[in-house]
N, C-alpha and C positions, 0 to 999 in steps of 0.2 A: 503494499499500500504506499504509494509515495506519499513522503512528508511525513508519516506516520512515525514518531518516535518510540523506541523500542521499548520503552515503561507503559508504552500504553497495551491495553486488552487486545489480543489475537484474535482474531474470528477464525470459527474454519466455516467449511460449506459445508455442515450437516448439522440436523436437529434433531436430537434424541426423542425418547420415550416420556411419558408423563406421571407426575406425582402427586396428592394431595388429596383429601378427605371434603366433600359438601359438607355442612354442619349447619343445623339450626335454618333460619330461612335464606339463606344463601345457596338453596337447590331447587331453584326453579327449572321446571322441564325446559327443554331444547338450550339451556347454558351450558358453554363447554369448559368455561375459565370465570373468576372475576379477579381483575388488579382493583382494590378499591370498591370502589361504586362501576367501574366501568364493567361490562358484561362483554365477553366474546361469547357470541352464540354459536351454536352448531351448524344453524345455515351457513352463517361466512365462513366456517371451516369449509363444508361442502363446498360453496363458491370457489375457494380456493384449489380444493382438487378437481373439482373437475374441470377447471381453467387449464390446469397444469396438463390433465391427461386431453384435452380438444386440443391444443397446441404441441403437445410432444406426443402424437401417433407413434405407434411400434414400426419399426422397418420393415417394410415389405421382405423382407429374407434377412436369416440371422445371419449371413456375411457380411451384413451392408455395416455392422458394428463391430470395431476390434474387441476382443474380450477385453472385460475390466472396464471398457470404457462406455455401456448400457447406458441410457438415460435413466438418473435416480429421482425417479418420480416421489414426493414424497406423500408419508404416509399423513393421517389425521392427527396423531400425537407430535408430529414434528410439526405441522402447521400450527397447532396449539402452544407449542412451545415458543415458534417464532413470534407470534403473536402476543404472546404474555412478554415475554423476556422486551418486544417491542416496546410496548405500553410502560412497561417498568423504567426501561430507560429514558425514555422523553420525558417521564416525571421526575425521575433523579437529574436530567439533565436541567429541565426548567427550574428544578427547588435550587439547585447547585451554582447553576449558570456555567456550566461545562460545555467547550464545544469541540465536535468533531476534530481529530489531529490527522484524519487522513480521509478522502472521498474513495470507497467501494464501490465500483462499477458493475451495475449488470452483468454486463458482457463476461467478468471476470469471474462472478459466480456462476453465471453460465457456464461455461468452460469447464468449472470446478464440477459441478453438477449433471454435465451432458446435456442441458435443459437448453431450449430457445430463449433467447434474451427477452423477447418480448413476455414470455411468462409473468403473472402477476406475480408467484410466489418467488420470484428468482428477484424481481424488482424488491419484494419485502426483506429478503433476506440482505440485500445489499444497503438496503436502509437500515435494517438491525445493525449490519455490521459499522458503518460508517457511524452511529450513535455508540455502539460500545466502544469505538476509539476513543469518545470523549473524556471515558471513565478512569481514572488515575489509578495505577497502582503500586504499592508498595515493595519491598526489597525482595527478591527472588526468595522461594519458599522451602528448606528442605524437607524431604518427605520422612516422617516419622519410620521408625522400625516396622509397625504394623500395616502403615500403609503401603510398603515395600512388599510384605507378606502376602498381604490381601491382592495386590496388582500382580505380582507372579503366580498365586493362585490361580487369579483370574484369567491371567494369559495362559494357562495348562490347561484350562477346563474349556478354554477357546482355540487352540491349536496352536496360539501363538507364539506360544514359550513351548520349546521341546521339554517331554517329561523329564527327561536325564537333565535338567539343567537347575543347579541349586539355585536356591533366594540370591547367594551369596553373588554366584556368577552371573545372574540376570540382573541385579540390582547395579553391577558393574556397569553394563550397558543402557541398563535406563534413566539411572539418576545421574541427570546431567542438567546444562544450562536450559534445555527447553522443558524439561519434569519441573523444572524449580521455578520457571516463571511461568506455566501453566499452574502449578497452584496458588502464586501469587493472584493470578488474574484468577483463580476460582472463589479465594478469600475475598476478592473486589468484589465481584459480582454477589459471590452471598452477601455478603453486607449491604448492597444495594438492594436486592431483593426482600432484606429482611425489614428495612422501611415499610414494604408495602404489605396490605394484607390480600394475598395471594391464596386464591382456592379454587382447585383444579375438579373436575367432574371425576367422581370414582374409577371410569372407565378408562382415563388416561394414565393412570397410576402405576407404577412411580412416573415422574416427569422430570428429566435430566435434560440439562441444557450441556452439550460438550463445549468445552474449553480449546480441549486438545482431541483429536481423533487421528485414526490410522486407518489403514489399506482396509478395506471392506466396509469404512465410515464405522468400525470398532470404537468406540468411547474409551478414551485413554485416562481424561479428567473430565468430568462433570460436575456440576455444580447444581443441586436439587431446586426447582421451581414450589416452593410451598411447602406444607406437612408431608414430612416423612412418611413412608406405607408403616404398616404394622411392623412388616420385615425390615430388617436392617438395610440400608442402602448407601455403598459404598462410590467415595467421591471418584475412586482410581478405579478401574477396570479396562481388563483384555486389551492393553497396546500390545503391539508388535516390538521386540530388541531395538530397531532403528526406527522411531517413530518418523513421522512428514507431514506437516500441516497440510489440510487439505485445500486451503486456498492458499495461491503465492502472497507473502507478505512484503514484496517489492515490485518494482519495474511497472 
């Protein structure tokens, strides 16, 4: 992202699955999520999904798209996560007077997702990442021993870390500047989200926004949006030993 300072939030080209329980009066039919008094309706989510499908029809023949470059159509949880975090980011930026440090273009996101740049979801993701570039973060954060243990275990379950690799061996590759910066990004986002009353329909639970992703859109570092589910949700999960961001961060 041209002009973006390294200490600002690095966004990735995928948004992951949904978290939080509806309680009390905040359980209206047809509402996917709340951010304060703002409602994100199921109809709005459906419109985004339908638009993405219409503007990104499947190829006529399987060999038209190289393996690994197939269009990554968003699921409902991805759309909800994008819309929730966009609302939070807009509110935080307005309250704190934050200004974006870089402009993320739809073409950049479209390339990362293999989607038509005219897709509404692509534009929404680009706007979200532009907004997130304004949120300041602190110094890189070292992972705890337990986080590394959980990270390696999740990686093995996903087949991303070979079964014979020890925690110490995997940690030597995983624990670097990129991971520690992602953990700082996670903490900054978590703090921003906690400022607002976020509630997500149980059908999208648990909802995680990926701060760092890996091959196959696997979440490496994610931040929960809203209340955690009844089962524990790890902030780090299933990376590959040599992670790469899904969206280019320069040029």
